[in-house]
PALOKOL-316215 format. One record per residue (C-alpha): x, y, z; residue in one letter. Coordinates in nm, 2 decimals, m for minus. Each point is the difference from the previous one (the first is absolute). Layout:
PT        x        y        z   resn
PT        X        Y        Z      A
...
END
This chain:
PT        x        y        z   resn
PT     1.87     1.02    m1.42      X
PT     0.03    m0.33     0.20      X
PT    m0.31     0.03     0.22      X
PT    m0.32     0.19    m0.03      X
PT    m0.22     0.01     0.32      X
PT    m0.36     0.06    m0.11      X
PT    m0.21     0.17     0.27      X
PT    m0.37     0.00    m0.09      X
PT    m0.20     0.23     0.22      X
PT    m0.36     0.11     0.05      X
PT    m0.12     0.27     0.24      X
PT     0.25    m0.09     0.28      X
PT     0.23     0.30     0.04      X
PT     0.11    m0.08     0.35      X
PT     0.08    m0.36    m0.07      X
PT     0.18     0.09    m0.32      X
PT     0.23     0.22     0.20      X
PT     0.09    m0.30     0.22      X
PT     0.07    m0.22    m0.31      X
PT     0.22     0.26    m0.16      X
PT     0.19     0.07     0.32      X
PT     0.12    m0.36     0.00      X
PT     0.06    m0.03    m0.38      X
PT     0.21     0.32     0.00      X
PT     0.25    m0.17     0.23      X
PT     0.06    m0.32    m0.20      X
PT     0.37    m0.10    m0.01      X
PT     0.05    m0.03    m0.37      X
PT     0.15     0.22    m0.27      X
PT    m0.21    m0.10    m0.30      X
PT    m0.37     0.03     0.06      X
PT    m0.29     0.23    m0.06      X
PT    m0.34     0.05     0.17      X
PT    m0.30     0.05    m0.23      X
PT    m0.31     0.12     0.18      X
PT    m0.32    m0.07    m0.20      X
PT    m0.28     0.22     0.15      X
PT    m0.36    m0.13    m0.05      X
PT    m0.14     0.25     0.25      X
PT    m0.27     0.26    m0.02      X
PT     0.12     0.34    m0.12      X
PT     0.01     0.14     0.36      X
PT     0.21    m0.29     0.14      X
PT     0.22     0.00    m0.31      X
PT     0.11     0.36     0.06      X
PT     0.10    m0.09     0.35      X
PT     0.17    m0.32    m0.11      X
PT     0.21     0.19    m0.26      X
PT     0.13     0.24     0.28      X
PT     0.09    m0.30     0.21      X
PT     0.18    m0.17    m0.29      X
PT     0.20     0.31    m0.09      X
PT     0.10     0.06     0.36      X
PT     0.09    m0.35     0.11      X
PT     0.17    m0.11    m0.32      X
PT     0.18     0.32    m0.08      X
PT     0.34    m0.19     0.03      X
PT    m0.12    m0.33    m0.15      X
PT    m0.05    m0.09    m0.37      X
PT    m0.38     0.00    m0.05      X
PT    m0.29     0.05    m0.23      X
PT    m0.36     0.09     0.06      X
PT    m0.27    m0.12    m0.24      X
PT    m0.38     0.00     0.00      X
PT    m0.25    m0.21    m0.21      X
PT    m0.22     0.21    m0.23      X
PT    m0.30    m0.09     0.22      X
PT    m0.05    m0.17     0.33      X
PT     0.03    m0.38    m0.04      X
PT    m0.09    m0.31     0.21      X
PT     0.29    m0.15     0.18      X
PT     0.09    m0.27    m0.26      X
PT    m0.01     0.24    m0.29      X
PT     0.20     0.25     0.19      X
PT     0.28    m0.26     0.08      X
PT     0.01    m0.09    m0.37      X
PT     0.03     0.37    m0.09      X
PT     0.27     0.06     0.26      X
PT     0.22    m0.29    m0.10      X
PT    m0.03     0.09    m0.36      X
PT     0.19     0.33     0.08      X
PT     0.28    m0.17     0.19      X
PT     0.34     0.01    m0.16      X
PT     0.23    m0.21     0.22      X
PT     0.15    m0.34    m0.09      X
PT    m0.18    m0.13     0.31      X
PT    m0.33     0.13     0.12      X
PT    m0.18    m0.02     0.34      X
PT    m0.31     0.15     0.15      X
PT    m0.02     0.15     0.34      X
PT    m0.34     0.15     0.07      X
PT    m0.07     0.30     0.21      X
PT    m0.04    m0.20     0.32      X
PT     0.33    m0.18    m0.03      X
PT     0.37     0.08    m0.01      X
PT     0.33    m0.19    m0.02      X
PT     0.29    m0.07     0.23      X
PT     0.31     0.20    m0.12      X
PT     0.20    m0.30    m0.12      X
PT    m0.28    m0.16    m0.20      X
PT     0.14     0.08    m0.35      X
PT     0.35    m0.13     0.09      X
PT    m0.14    m0.32     0.13      X
PT    m0.22    m0.05    m0.31      X
PT     0.29     0.08    m0.23      X
PT     0.22    m0.25     0.18      X
PT    m0.25    m0.29    m0.06      X
PT    m0.04     0.11    m0.37      X
PT     0.37    m0.01    m0.05      X
PT     0.06    m0.33     0.18      X
PT    m0.29    m0.20    m0.14      X
PT    m0.10     0.17    m0.33      X
PT    m0.36     0.01     0.10      X
PT    m0.25     0.24    m0.16      X
PT    m0.19     0.08     0.32      X
PT     0.09     0.03     0.37      X
PT    m0.27     0.01     0.27      X
PT     0.04     0.08     0.37      X
PT    m0.20    m0.02     0.32      X
PT    m0.18     0.28     0.18      X
PT    m0.06     0.13     0.35      X
PT    m0.25     0.26     0.14      X
PT     0.05     0.31     0.21      X
PT    m0.21    m0.03     0.32      X
PT    m0.04     0.22     0.31      X
PT     0.13    m0.15     0.32      X
PT    m0.06     0.20     0.32      X
PT     0.16     0.34    m0.06      X
PT     0.20    m0.09    m0.31      X
PT    m0.01    m0.16    m0.34      X
PT     0.16    m0.34    m0.09      X
PT    m0.02    m0.28    m0.26      X
PT    m0.25    m0.28     0.03      X
PT     0.24    m0.26    m0.12      X
PT     0.35    m0.04     0.14      X
PT     0.30     0.07    m0.22      X
PT     0.16    m0.31    m0.16      X
PT     0.33    m0.09    m0.15      X
PT     0.00     0.08    m0.37      X
PT     0.01    m0.33    m0.20      X
PT    m0.15    m0.08    m0.33      X
PT    m0.12    m0.30    m0.20      X
PT    m0.08    m0.07    m0.36      X
PT    m0.35    m0.14    m0.03      X
PT    m0.17    m0.21    m0.27      X
PT    m0.31     0.16    m0.14      X
PT    m0.19    m0.33    m0.05      X
PT     0.06    m0.09     0.36      X
PT    m0.16     0.33     0.11      X
PT    m0.29    m0.05    m0.24      X
PT    m0.06    m0.34     0.15      X
PT    m0.01     0.14     0.35      X
PT    m0.26     0.26    m0.10      X
PT    m0.21    m0.27    m0.18      X
PT    m0.03    m0.16     0.34      X
PT    m0.08     0.34     0.16      X
PT     0.33     0.01     0.19      X
PT     0.03     0.38    m0.03      X
PT     0.37     0.03     0.03      X
PT     0.16     0.35     0.04      X
PT     0.29    m0.12    m0.21      X
PT    m0.12     0.12    m0.34      X
PT     0.06     0.29    m0.23      X
PT    m0.29     0.24     0.04      X
PT     0.17     0.31    m0.15      X
PT    m0.09     0.19     0.32      X
PT     0.28    m0.20     0.16      X
PT     0.23    m0.05    m0.30      X
PT     0.22     0.15    m0.27      X
PT    m0.05    m0.16    m0.35      X
PT     0.19     0.05    m0.32      X
PT    m0.15     0.22    m0.27      X
PT     0.05    m0.29    m0.24      X
PT    m0.24    m0.22     0.20      X
PT    m0.25     0.28     0.06      X
PT    m0.02     0.02    m0.38      X
PT    m0.03    m0.38    m0.04      X
PT    m0.30     0.00     0.25      X
PT    m0.17     0.28    m0.19      X
PT     0.05    m0.18    m0.33      X
PT    m0.14    m0.33     0.14      X
PT    m0.29     0.15     0.20      X
PT    m0.08     0.33    m0.17      X
PT     0.08     0.20     0.32      X
PT     0.26    m0.03     0.28      X
PT    m0.26     0.01     0.27      X
PT    m0.36    m0.13    m0.01      X
PT    m0.28    m0.11     0.22      X
PT    m0.09     0.19     0.32      X
PT     0.31    m0.07     0.21      X
PT     0.27     0.11    m0.24      X
PT     0.29    m0.12     0.23      X
PT    m0.12    m0.36    m0.01      X
PT    m0.11     0.03    m0.36      X
PT     0.36     0.08    m0.09      X
PT     0.13    m0.28     0.22      X
PT    m0.19    m0.27    m0.18      X
PT     0.09     0.15    m0.34      X
PT     0.36     0.00     0.09      X
PT     0.00    m0.36     0.14      X
PT    m0.18    m0.12    m0.32      X
PT     0.27     0.13    m0.23      X
PT     0.33    m0.01     0.19      X
PT     0.13    m0.31     0.17      X
PT     0.19     0.16     0.29      X
PT     0.05     0.31     0.21      X
PT     0.21     0.12     0.29      X
PT    m0.14     0.06     0.35      X
PT     0.16     0.19     0.29      X
PT    m0.11    m0.11     0.35      X
PT     0.05     0.33     0.17      X
PT    m0.27     0.27     0.04      X
PT     0.11     0.26    m0.25      X
PT    m0.36     0.12    m0.07      X
PT    m0.15     0.22     0.28      X
PT    m0.37     0.06     0.03      X
PT    m0.01     0.33     0.19      X
PT    m0.38     0.06    m0.02      X
PT    m0.19    m0.33     0.02      X
PT    m0.31     0.19     0.12      X
PT    m0.07     0.14    m0.35      X
PT     0.03    m0.34    m0.18      X
PT    m0.29    m0.08    m0.22      X
PT     0.04    m0.37     0.06      X
PT     0.02     0.02     0.37      X
PT    m0.30     0.23     0.01      X
PT    m0.21    m0.24    m0.21      X
PT     0.11    m0.31     0.18      X
PT    m0.05     0.16     0.34      X
PT    m0.33     0.15    m0.10      X
PT     0.13     0.34     0.10      X
PT    m0.06     0.21    m0.31      X
PT     0.20     0.32    m0.06      X
PT    m0.01     0.25    m0.28      X
PT     0.25    m0.19    m0.21      X
PT    m0.17    m0.34     0.04      X
PT    m0.34     0.15    m0.09      X
PT     0.15     0.17    m0.30      X
PT     0.17    m0.33    m0.10      X
PT    m0.31    m0.21     0.03      X
PT    m0.22     0.25    m0.18      X
PT     0.24     0.00    m0.30      X
PT     0.02    m0.38     0.01      X
PT    m0.38    m0.04    m0.01      X
PT    m0.03     0.26    m0.28      X
PT     0.28    m0.11    m0.22      X
PT     0.10    m0.36     0.09      X
PT    m0.33    m0.17     0.08      X
PT     0.10    m0.28    m0.24      X
PT     0.31    m0.08     0.21      X
PT    m0.21    m0.05     0.31      X
PT    m0.17    m0.28    m0.17      X
PT     0.32    m0.20    m0.04      X
PT     0.04    m0.28     0.25      X
PT     0.05    m0.17     0.23      X
PT    m0.27     0.21     0.17      X
PT    m0.21     0.23    m0.21      X
PT    m0.06     0.36     0.12      X
PT     0.19    m0.06     0.32      X
PT     0.27     0.25     0.10      X
PT     0.07    m0.03     0.38      X
PT     0.18    m0.34     0.02      X
PT     0.37     0.03    m0.08      X
PT     0.03    m0.35    m0.15      X
PT    m0.27     0.09    m0.25      X
PT     0.15     0.33    m0.08      X
PT     0.33    m0.17    m0.09      X
PT    m0.14    m0.31    m0.17      X
PT    m0.22     0.22    m0.22      X
PT     0.31     0.15    m0.15      X
PT     0.14    m0.36    m0.05      X
PT    m0.32    m0.11    m0.18      X
PT     0.00     0.31    m0.22      X
PT     0.36    m0.07    m0.12      X
PT    m0.09    m0.36    m0.06      X
PT    m0.29     0.10    m0.21      X
PT     0.19     0.26    m0.20      X
PT     0.27    m0.25    m0.11      X
PT    m0.26    m0.27    m0.08      X
PT     0.21    m0.30     0.08      X
PT     0.31     0.12    m0.18      X
PT     0.18     0.03     0.34      X
PT    m0.03    m0.28     0.26      X
PT    m0.19     0.15     0.29      X
PT    m0.06    m0.28     0.25      X
PT    m0.37    m0.05     0.07      X
PT    m0.13     0.16     0.33      X
PT    m0.07    m0.24     0.28      X
PT    m0.36     0.08     0.11      X
PT     0.05    m0.18     0.34      X
PT     0.32     0.20     0.08      X
PT    m0.17     0.32    m0.11      X
PT    m0.29    m0.05     0.24      X
PT     0.24    m0.08     0.28      X
PT     0.20     0.32    m0.07      X
PT    m0.32     0.21     0.01      X
PT    m0.11    m0.13     0.35      X
PT     0.24     0.21     0.21      X
PT    m0.11     0.31    m0.19      X
PT    m0.36    m0.09     0.04      X
PT     0.05    m0.03     0.37      X
PT     0.12     0.36     0.00      X
PT    m0.29     0.13    m0.22      X
PT    m0.29    m0.16     0.18      X
PT     0.05     0.24     0.29      X
PT    m0.14     0.27    m0.22      X
PT    m0.33    m0.18    m0.05      X
PT    m0.10     0.22    m0.29      X
PT    m0.11    m0.06    m0.35      X
PT     0.35     0.01    m0.15      X
PT     0.15    m0.26     0.24      X
PT    m0.31    m0.22    m0.03      X
PT     0.03     0.01    m0.38      X
PT     0.36    m0.12     0.04      X
PT    m0.11    m0.29     0.21      X
PT    m0.28    m0.10    m0.24      X
PT     0.24     0.02    m0.29      X
PT     0.24    m0.25     0.16      X
PT    m0.30    m0.23     0.08      X
PT    m0.11     0.02    m0.36      X
PT     0.35    m0.07    m0.13      X
PT     0.03    m0.31     0.23      X
PT    m0.33    m0.14    m0.12      X
PT     0.10     0.05    m0.37      X
PT     0.31    m0.19     0.06      X
PT    m0.17    m0.28     0.20      X
PT     0.19     0.09     0.32      X
PT    m0.14     0.06     0.35      X
PT    m0.06     0.35     0.10      X
PT     0.25     0.14     0.25      X
PT    m0.09    m0.07     0.36      X
PT    m0.03     0.37     0.06      X
PT    m0.32     0.00    m0.20      X
PT    m0.19    m0.22     0.25      X
PT    m0.23     0.21     0.22      X
PT     0.16    m0.09     0.34      X
PT     0.36     0.06    m0.11      X
PT    m0.09     0.33    m0.17      X
PT    m0.19     0.11     0.31      X
PT     0.30    m0.08     0.22      X
PT     0.24     0.18    m0.23      X
PT    m0.22     0.31     0.00      X
PT    m0.03    m0.03     0.38      X
PT     0.38    m0.02     0.05      X
PT     0.06     0.30    m0.22      X
PT    m0.27     0.20     0.18      X
PT     0.16    m0.08     0.33      X
PT     0.35     0.11    m0.13      X
PT    m0.15     0.32    m0.14      X
PT    m0.18     0.08     0.33      X
PT     0.31    m0.06     0.21      X
PT     0.22     0.21    m0.23      X
PT    m0.24     0.29     0.02      X
PT    m0.04    m0.04     0.38      X
PT     0.38     0.04     0.04      X
PT    m0.03     0.33    m0.18      X
PT    m0.28     0.15     0.20      X
PT     0.08     0.36     0.09      X
PT     0.27     0.02    m0.26      X
PT    m0.04     0.24    m0.29      X
PT    m0.06    m0.20    m0.32      X
PT     0.24     0.06    m0.28      X
PT     0.04    m0.14    m0.35      X
PT     0.28    m0.24    m0.09      X
PT     0.30     0.23    m0.03      X
PT     0.24     0.03    m0.30      X
PT     0.36     0.09     0.04      X
PT     0.12     0.34    m0.12      X
PT     0.29     0.06    m0.24      X
PT     0.23     0.13     0.27      X
PT    m0.06    m0.29     0.24      X
PT     0.03    m0.24    m0.29      X
PT     0.33     0.14    m0.10      X
PT     0.14    m0.05     0.35      X
PT    m0.14    m0.35     0.02      X
PT     0.16    m0.09    m0.34      X
PT     0.34     0.13     0.11      X
PT    m0.02    m0.22     0.31      X
PT    m0.12    m0.29    m0.22      X
PT     0.31     0.05    m0.23      X
PT     0.24    m0.01     0.30      X
PT    m0.15    m0.32     0.14      X
PT    m0.04    m0.16    m0.34      X
PT     0.36     0.06    m0.09      X
PT     0.11    m0.14     0.33      X
PT    m0.17    m0.33    m0.08      X
PT     0.13     0.00    m0.36      X
PT     0.37     0.06    m0.02      X
PT     0.03    m0.16    m0.35      X
PT    m0.21     0.00    m0.31      X
PT    m0.31    m0.23     0.00      X
PT     0.10    m0.37    m0.01      X
PT    m0.19    m0.29    m0.16      X
PT    m0.24    m0.24     0.17      X
PT    m0.21    m0.29    m0.11      X
PT    m0.32     0.04    m0.19      X
PT    m0.33     0.04     0.17      X
PT    m0.13    m0.33     0.14      X
PT    m0.35    m0.14    m0.07      X
PT    m0.17     0.06     0.33      X
END
């Protein structure tokens, strides 16, 4: 088998149906879909019916761990059961554009790389229909140097051009190399970025496709978005509870201890864990404290509007980190600036709610499988119109 698409799922039957609707239409003759179900018994029974129905004409397997696992352990379990020469993960809130595997295969054949990553877009409601947040782009690819990407991250330049496994297909050979070097394929709390830094530390190059082959069809159920936006949902509460029970030691790894709302800290925590695991055997560039604080400031400006204990703890953690590194605290931490930021956000919130007076409130919608299928078909037509030939090569990512 050339490709195995691993689909880890947990208690999201409706979203899983959307994912499999897209994956069943992939334009390739040599792939399988492997659903790894980490759900409760009730949801697992429903999921199995969805898998059997939607993948009846597609090579697939359905596996379950012996007991319910936290996310990182589940991903390790799932990938262990993959049989393809190249393996990718597509979770139950994501799917793929139909020509993804052909584009990935083309880059592998042309450049002899062990991993190919690609960009993503999000399904969003627009008036009475659904569309994609990011415009379609011409499909071009580059071959990136791993050390260059590590250096960007060390300066807290959080580039999207990196192999996070959620947005990649990686050879089984390299997956085994990572496991041999680190003990597991995935680690930390954010397994996608944990994999990214493990790969970059061991392999010197990877391919990257510029087009949005990965489609986030249900962003409203994202753990990360719920936590960063301080809008908890069942999945994010479950995720945080398991992290605090089983991975408390990981939260103590820097840069900011016990902080989980700021995206730069979430990502650089995985960077720091990998650096500690290899103990100097692999040249991880040191993290620039000044750049890290600067990267946190835009995220702090978003969190201060909540004015609760969690967001206040994030602010105090950045202030402490600045002091420990003999750097000035970010301007946001001064009383007047913090007050003005909170006031601006309060005004925005009030105006947004005033505009909706008299309207029936509704939760953030998620697209259904039928609507997603129609959107994907339109996406394929437009994507192919922009891309008459196979992906062609571009220069490497620039240091911005």
